[in-house]
Chimera marker file (.cmm) of the C-alpha trace (Angstrom):
<marker_set name="trace">
<marker id="1" x="22.454" y="-14.903" z="10.252" r="1" g="1" b="0" radius="0.5"/>
<marker id="2" x="23.138" y="-11.142" z="10.688" r="1" g="1" b="0" radius="0.5"/>
<marker id="3" x="19.914" y="-9.501" z="9.717" r="1" g="1" b="0" radius="0.5"/>
<marker id="4" x="21.796" y="-6.885" z="8.016" r="1" g="1" b="0" radius="0.5"/>
<marker id="5" x="22.766" y="-9.670" z="5.530" r="1" g="1" b="0" radius="0.5"/>
<marker id="6" x="19.153" y="-10.997" z="5.131" r="1" g="1" b="0" radius="0.5"/>
<marker id="7" x="17.951" y="-10.879" z="1.550" r="1" g="1" b="0" radius="0.5"/>
<marker id="8" x="14.355" y="-11.524" z="0.635" r="1" g="1" b="0" radius="0.5"/>
<marker id="9" x="13.707" y="-12.010" z="-2.951" r="1" g="1" b="0" radius="0.5"/>
<marker id="10" x="10.145" y="-11.460" z="-4.642" r="1" g="1" b="0" radius="0.5"/>
<marker id="11" x="10.069" y="-12.414" z="-8.259" r="1" g="1" b="0" radius="0.5"/>
<marker id="12" x="7.052" y="-11.151" z="-10.606" r="1" g="1" b="0" radius="0.5"/>
<marker id="13" x="6.274" y="-12.752" z="-13.898" r="1" g="1" b="0" radius="0.5"/>
<marker id="14" x="4.243" y="-11.899" z="-17.325" r="1" g="1" b="0" radius="0.5"/>
<marker id="15" x="2.690" y="-8.378" z="-17.248" r="1" g="1" b="0" radius="0.5"/>
<marker id="16" x="2.965" y="-6.106" z="-14.178" r="1" g="1" b="0" radius="0.5"/>
<marker id="17" x="-0.606" y="-3.830" z="-14.614" r="1" g="1" b="0" radius="0.5"/>
<marker id="18" x="-3.661" y="-3.301" z="-13.217" r="1" g="1" b="0" radius="0.5"/>
<marker id="19" x="-4.928" y="-6.869" z="-12.976" r="1" g="1" b="0" radius="0.5"/>
<marker id="20" x="-1.591" y="-8.132" z="-11.322" r="1" g="1" b="0" radius="0.5"/>
<marker id="21" x="0.068" y="-5.112" z="-9.529" r="1" g="1" b="0" radius="0.5"/>
<marker id="22" x="-2.103" y="-5.332" z="-6.310" r="1" g="1" b="0" radius="0.5"/>
<marker id="23" x="-0.968" y="-8.927" z="-5.879" r="1" g="1" b="0" radius="0.5"/>
<marker id="24" x="2.741" y="-7.901" z="-6.326" r="1" g="1" b="0" radius="0.5"/>
<marker id="25" x="2.105" y="-4.861" z="-4.006" r="1" g="1" b="0" radius="0.5"/>
<marker id="26" x="0.829" y="-7.154" z="-1.139" r="1" g="1" b="0" radius="0.5"/>
<marker id="27" x="3.665" y="-9.972" z="-1.430" r="1" g="1" b="0" radius="0.5"/>
<marker id="28" x="5.946" y="-6.850" z="-1.165" r="1" g="1" b="0" radius="0.5"/>
<marker id="29" x="4.270" y="-5.342" z="1.852" r="1" g="1" b="0" radius="0.5"/>
<marker id="30" x="4.275" y="-8.956" z="3.422" r="1" g="1" b="0" radius="0.5"/>
<marker id="31" x="7.994" y="-9.548" z="2.669" r="1" g="1" b="0" radius="0.5"/>
<marker id="32" x="8.731" y="-6.115" z="4.267" r="1" g="1" b="0" radius="0.5"/>
<marker id="33" x="6.658" y="-6.296" z="7.221" r="1" g="1" b="0" radius="0.5"/>
<marker id="34" x="7.913" y="-9.865" z="8.072" r="1" g="1" b="0" radius="0.5"/>
<marker id="35" x="11.329" y="-8.999" z="7.607" r="1" g="1" b="0" radius="0.5"/>
<marker id="36" x="13.981" y="-8.103" z="10.141" r="1" g="1" b="0" radius="0.5"/>
<marker id="37" x="15.235" y="-4.343" z="10.175" r="1" g="1" b="0" radius="0.5"/>
<marker id="38" x="18.141" y="-4.003" z="7.953" r="1" g="1" b="0" radius="0.5"/>
<marker id="39" x="17.143" y="-6.844" z="5.619" r="1" g="1" b="0" radius="0.5"/>
<marker id="40" x="17.326" y="-6.195" z="1.779" r="1" g="1" b="0" radius="0.5"/>
<marker id="41" x="14.037" y="-6.588" z="-0.234" r="1" g="1" b="0" radius="0.5"/>
<marker id="42" x="14.727" y="-7.522" z="-3.794" r="1" g="1" b="0" radius="0.5"/>
<marker id="43" x="12.386" y="-7.452" z="-6.548" r="1" g="1" b="0" radius="0.5"/>
<marker id="44" x="13.186" y="-9.614" z="-9.410" r="1" g="1" b="0" radius="0.5"/>
<marker id="45" x="11.565" y="-8.446" z="-12.724" r="1" g="1" b="0" radius="0.5"/>
<marker id="46" x="13.589" y="-10.530" z="-15.181" r="1" g="1" b="0" radius="0.5"/>
<marker id="47" x="10.310" y="-12.569" z="-16.384" r="1" g="1" b="0" radius="0.5"/>
<marker id="48" x="8.354" y="-9.347" z="-16.289" r="1" g="1" b="0" radius="0.5"/>
<marker id="49" x="7.620" y="-8.534" z="-20.072" r="1" g="1" b="0" radius="0.5"/>
<marker id="50" x="5.223" y="-5.395" z="-19.494" r="1" g="1" b="0" radius="0.5"/>
<marker id="51" x="4.867" y="-2.547" z="-16.721" r="1" g="1" b="0" radius="0.5"/>
<marker id="52" x="2.151" y="-0.059" z="-16.539" r="1" g="1" b="0" radius="0.5"/>
<marker id="53" x="1.668" y="2.949" z="-14.203" r="1" g="1" b="0" radius="0.5"/>
<marker id="54" x="-0.082" y="0.441" z="-11.751" r="1" g="1" b="0" radius="0.5"/>
<marker id="55" x="3.176" y="-1.604" z="-11.721" r="1" g="1" b="0" radius="0.5"/>
<marker id="56" x="5.326" y="1.341" z="-11.141" r="1" g="1" b="0" radius="0.5"/>
<marker id="57" x="3.029" y="2.470" z="-8.305" r="1" g="1" b="0" radius="0.5"/>
<marker id="58" x="3.419" y="-0.867" z="-6.586" r="1" g="1" b="0" radius="0.5"/>
<marker id="59" x="6.893" y="-0.665" z="-6.735" r="1" g="1" b="0" radius="0.5"/>
<marker id="60" x="7.233" y="3.005" z="-5.579" r="1" g="1" b="0" radius="0.5"/>
<marker id="61" x="4.750" y="2.197" z="-2.687" r="1" g="1" b="0" radius="0.5"/>
<marker id="62" x="6.987" y="-0.983" z="-1.448" r="1" g="1" b="0" radius="0.5"/>
<marker id="63" x="10.117" y="1.210" z="-1.945" r="1" g="1" b="0" radius="0.5"/>
<marker id="64" x="8.610" y="3.894" z="0.694" r="1" g="1" b="0" radius="0.5"/>
<marker id="65" x="7.223" y="1.218" z="2.987" r="1" g="1" b="0" radius="0.5"/>
<marker id="66" x="10.966" y="-0.456" z="3.031" r="1" g="1" b="0" radius="0.5"/>
<marker id="67" x="12.636" y="2.967" z="3.593" r="1" g="1" b="0" radius="0.5"/>
<marker id="68" x="10.522" y="3.752" z="6.270" r="1" g="1" b="0" radius="0.5"/>
<marker id="69" x="10.779" y="0.552" z="7.778" r="1" g="1" b="0" radius="0.5"/>
<marker id="70" x="14.402" y="0.604" z="7.787" r="1" g="1" b="0" radius="0.5"/>
<marker id="71" x="15.012" y="-2.141" z="5.143" r="1" g="1" b="0" radius="0.5"/>
<marker id="72" x="16.767" y="-1.706" z="1.688" r="1" g="1" b="0" radius="0.5"/>
<marker id="73" x="14.916" y="-2.144" z="-1.644" r="1" g="1" b="0" radius="0.5"/>
<marker id="74" x="16.404" y="-2.825" z="-4.996" r="1" g="1" b="0" radius="0.5"/>
<marker id="75" x="15.371" y="-4.231" z="-8.103" r="1" g="1" b="0" radius="0.5"/>
<marker id="76" x="17.047" y="-6.520" z="-10.599" r="1" g="1" b="0" radius="0.5"/>
<marker id="77" x="16.487" y="-8.222" z="-13.918" r="1" g="1" b="0" radius="0.5"/>
<marker id="78" x="14.951" y="-4.926" z="-15.675" r="1" g="1" b="0" radius="0.5"/>
<marker id="79" x="15.191" y="-5.498" z="-19.483" r="1" g="1" b="0" radius="0.5"/>
<marker id="80" x="13.727" y="-4.339" z="-22.645" r="1" g="1" b="0" radius="0.5"/>
<marker id="81" x="10.535" y="-2.640" z="-22.678" r="1" g="1" b="0" radius="0.5"/>
<marker id="82" x="10.266" y="-2.496" z="-18.920" r="1" g="1" b="0" radius="0.5"/>
<marker id="83" x="13.604" y="-0.818" z="-18.536" r="1" g="1" b="0" radius="0.5"/>
<marker id="84" x="12.401" y="1.749" z="-20.929" r="1" g="1" b="0" radius="0.5"/>
<marker id="85" x="9.115" y="2.249" z="-19.219" r="1" g="1" b="0" radius="0.5"/>
<marker id="86" x="10.568" y="2.828" z="-15.573" r="1" g="1" b="0" radius="0.5"/>
<marker id="87" x="13.388" y="4.979" z="-17.290" r="1" g="1" b="0" radius="0.5"/>
<marker id="88" x="10.635" y="7.337" z="-19.024" r="1" g="1" b="0" radius="0.5"/>
<marker id="89" x="8.528" y="7.369" z="-15.760" r="1" g="1" b="0" radius="0.5"/>
<marker id="90" x="11.950" y="8.640" z="-13.831" r="1" g="1" b="0" radius="0.5"/>
<marker id="91" x="11.701" y="5.971" z="-11.240" r="1" g="1" b="0" radius="0.5"/>
<marker id="92" x="15.197" y="4.203" z="-12.034" r="1" g="1" b="0" radius="0.5"/>
<marker id="93" x="16.561" y="7.249" z="-10.544" r="1" g="1" b="0" radius="0.5"/>
<marker id="94" x="14.846" y="6.577" z="-7.198" r="1" g="1" b="0" radius="0.5"/>
<marker id="95" x="14.922" y="2.919" z="-7.150" r="1" g="1" b="0" radius="0.5"/>
<marker id="96" x="18.205" y="1.096" z="-6.654" r="1" g="1" b="0" radius="0.5"/>
<marker id="97" x="18.736" y="-1.099" z="-9.773" r="1" g="1" b="0" radius="0.5"/>
<marker id="98" x="21.200" y="-4.258" z="-9.461" r="1" g="1" b="0" radius="0.5"/>
<marker id="99" x="22.240" y="-6.272" z="-12.141" r="1" g="1" b="0" radius="0.5"/>
<link id1="1" id2="2" r="1" g="1" b="0" radius="0.2"/>
<link id1="2" id2="3" r="1" g="1" b="0" radius="0.2"/>
<link id1="3" id2="4" r="1" g="1" b="0" radius="0.2"/>
<link id1="4" id2="5" r="1" g="1" b="0" radius="0.2"/>
<link id1="5" id2="6" r="1" g="1" b="0" radius="0.2"/>
<link id1="6" id2="7" r="1" g="1" b="0" radius="0.2"/>
<link id1="7" id2="8" r="1" g="1" b="0" radius="0.2"/>
<link id1="8" id2="9" r="1" g="1" b="0" radius="0.2"/>
<link id1="9" id2="10" r="1" g="1" b="0" radius="0.2"/>
<link id1="10" id2="11" r="1" g="1" b="0" radius="0.2"/>
<link id1="11" id2="12" r="1" g="1" b="0" radius="0.2"/>
<link id1="12" id2="13" r="1" g="1" b="0" radius="0.2"/>
<link id1="13" id2="14" r="1" g="1" b="0" radius="0.2"/>
<link id1="14" id2="15" r="1" g="1" b="0" radius="0.2"/>
<link id1="15" id2="16" r="1" g="1" b="0" radius="0.2"/>
<link id1="16" id2="17" r="1" g="1" b="0" radius="0.2"/>
<link id1="17" id2="18" r="1" g="1" b="0" radius="0.2"/>
<link id1="18" id2="19" r="1" g="1" b="0" radius="0.2"/>
<link id1="19" id2="20" r="1" g="1" b="0" radius="0.2"/>
<link id1="20" id2="21" r="1" g="1" b="0" radius="0.2"/>
<link id1="21" id2="22" r="1" g="1" b="0" radius="0.2"/>
<link id1="22" id2="23" r="1" g="1" b="0" radius="0.2"/>
<link id1="23" id2="24" r="1" g="1" b="0" radius="0.2"/>
<link id1="24" id2="25" r="1" g="1" b="0" radius="0.2"/>
<link id1="25" id2="26" r="1" g="1" b="0" radius="0.2"/>
<link id1="26" id2="27" r="1" g="1" b="0" radius="0.2"/>
<link id1="27" id2="28" r="1" g="1" b="0" radius="0.2"/>
<link id1="28" id2="29" r="1" g="1" b="0" radius="0.2"/>
<link id1="29" id2="30" r="1" g="1" b="0" radius="0.2"/>
<link id1="30" id2="31" r="1" g="1" b="0" radius="0.2"/>
<link id1="31" id2="32" r="1" g="1" b="0" radius="0.2"/>
<link id1="32" id2="33" r="1" g="1" b="0" radius="0.2"/>
<link id1="33" id2="34" r="1" g="1" b="0" radius="0.2"/>
<link id1="34" id2="35" r="1" g="1" b="0" radius="0.2"/>
<link id1="35" id2="36" r="1" g="1" b="0" radius="0.2"/>
<link id1="36" id2="37" r="1" g="1" b="0" radius="0.2"/>
<link id1="37" id2="38" r="1" g="1" b="0" radius="0.2"/>
<link id1="38" id2="39" r="1" g="1" b="0" radius="0.2"/>
<link id1="39" id2="40" r="1" g="1" b="0" radius="0.2"/>
<link id1="40" id2="41" r="1" g="1" b="0" radius="0.2"/>
<link id1="41" id2="42" r="1" g="1" b="0" radius="0.2"/>
<link id1="42" id2="43" r="1" g="1" b="0" radius="0.2"/>
<link id1="43" id2="44" r="1" g="1" b="0" radius="0.2"/>
<link id1="44" id2="45" r="1" g="1" b="0" radius="0.2"/>
<link id1="45" id2="46" r="1" g="1" b="0" radius="0.2"/>
<link id1="46" id2="47" r="1" g="1" b="0" radius="0.2"/>
<link id1="47" id2="48" r="1" g="1" b="0" radius="0.2"/>
<link id1="48" id2="49" r="1" g="1" b="0" radius="0.2"/>
<link id1="49" id2="50" r="1" g="1" b="0" radius="0.2"/>
<link id1="50" id2="51" r="1" g="1" b="0" radius="0.2"/>
<link id1="51" id2="52" r="1" g="1" b="0" radius="0.2"/>
<link id1="52" id2="53" r="1" g="1" b="0" radius="0.2"/>
<link id1="53" id2="54" r="1" g="1" b="0" radius="0.2"/>
<link id1="54" id2="55" r="1" g="1" b="0" radius="0.2"/>
<link id1="55" id2="56" r="1" g="1" b="0" radius="0.2"/>
<link id1="56" id2="57" r="1" g="1" b="0" radius="0.2"/>
<link id1="57" id2="58" r="1" g="1" b="0" radius="0.2"/>
<link id1="58" id2="59" r="1" g="1" b="0" radius="0.2"/>
<link id1="59" id2="60" r="1" g="1" b="0" radius="0.2"/>
<link id1="60" id2="61" r="1" g="1" b="0" radius="0.2"/>
<link id1="61" id2="62" r="1" g="1" b="0" radius="0.2"/>
<link id1="62" id2="63" r="1" g="1" b="0" radius="0.2"/>
<link id1="63" id2="64" r="1" g="1" b="0" radius="0.2"/>
<link id1="64" id2="65" r="1" g="1" b="0" radius="0.2"/>
<link id1="65" id2="66" r="1" g="1" b="0" radius="0.2"/>
<link id1="66" id2="67" r="1" g="1" b="0" radius="0.2"/>
<link id1="67" id2="68" r="1" g="1" b="0" radius="0.2"/>
<link id1="68" id2="69" r="1" g="1" b="0" radius="0.2"/>
<link id1="69" id2="70" r="1" g="1" b="0" radius="0.2"/>
<link id1="70" id2="71" r="1" g="1" b="0" radius="0.2"/>
<link id1="71" id2="72" r="1" g="1" b="0" radius="0.2"/>
<link id1="72" id2="73" r="1" g="1" b="0" radius="0.2"/>
<link id1="73" id2="74" r="1" g="1" b="0" radius="0.2"/>
<link id1="74" id2="75" r="1" g="1" b="0" radius="0.2"/>
<link id1="75" id2="76" r="1" g="1" b="0" radius="0.2"/>
<link id1="76" id2="77" r="1" g="1" b="0" radius="0.2"/>
<link id1="77" id2="78" r="1" g="1" b="0" radius="0.2"/>
<link id1="78" id2="79" r="1" g="1" b="0" radius="0.2"/>
<link id1="79" id2="80" r="1" g="1" b="0" radius="0.2"/>
<link id1="80" id2="81" r="1" g="1" b="0" radius="0.2"/>
<link id1="81" id2="82" r="1" g="1" b="0" radius="0.2"/>
<link id1="82" id2="83" r="1" g="1" b="0" radius="0.2"/>
<link id1="83" id2="84" r="1" g="1" b="0" radius="0.2"/>
<link id1="84" id2="85" r="1" g="1" b="0" radius="0.2"/>
<link id1="85" id2="86" r="1" g="1" b="0" radius="0.2"/>
<link id1="86" id2="87" r="1" g="1" b="0" radius="0.2"/>
<link id1="87" id2="88" r="1" g="1" b="0" radius="0.2"/>
<link id1="88" id2="89" r="1" g="1" b="0" radius="0.2"/>
<link id1="89" id2="90" r="1" g="1" b="0" radius="0.2"/>
<link id1="90" id2="91" r="1" g="1" b="0" radius="0.2"/>
<link id1="91" id2="92" r="1" g="1" b="0" radius="0.2"/>
<link id1="92" id2="93" r="1" g="1" b="0" radius="0.2"/>
<link id1="93" id2="94" r="1" g="1" b="0" radius="0.2"/>
<link id1="94" id2="95" r="1" g="1" b="0" radius="0.2"/>
<link id1="95" id2="96" r="1" g="1" b="0" radius="0.2"/>
<link id1="96" id2="97" r="1" g="1" b="0" radius="0.2"/>
<link id1="97" id2="98" r="1" g="1" b="0" radius="0.2"/>
<link id1="98" id2="99" r="1" g="1" b="0" radius="0.2"/>
</marker_set>
């Protein structure tokens, strides 16, 4: 498979907050570091019901690491309150959002 077509999906569930953001950040960092250059890292937030500033921080740090490592980084499945929080925080303008 061409590495430019490789997609790694990391799913999150429940609340993305101070108690869980570190774990998500670790999972994203591992996915980025073990993937091929050109890979697409996708964070599936369809089952996330809440996101606070620590969750946003984990997403933004992973986004920066992915870009610096030559990987693309997208989020998908963002709905409801989580979408509103990300929009208010201004990160939807920085992150690639897919359906």
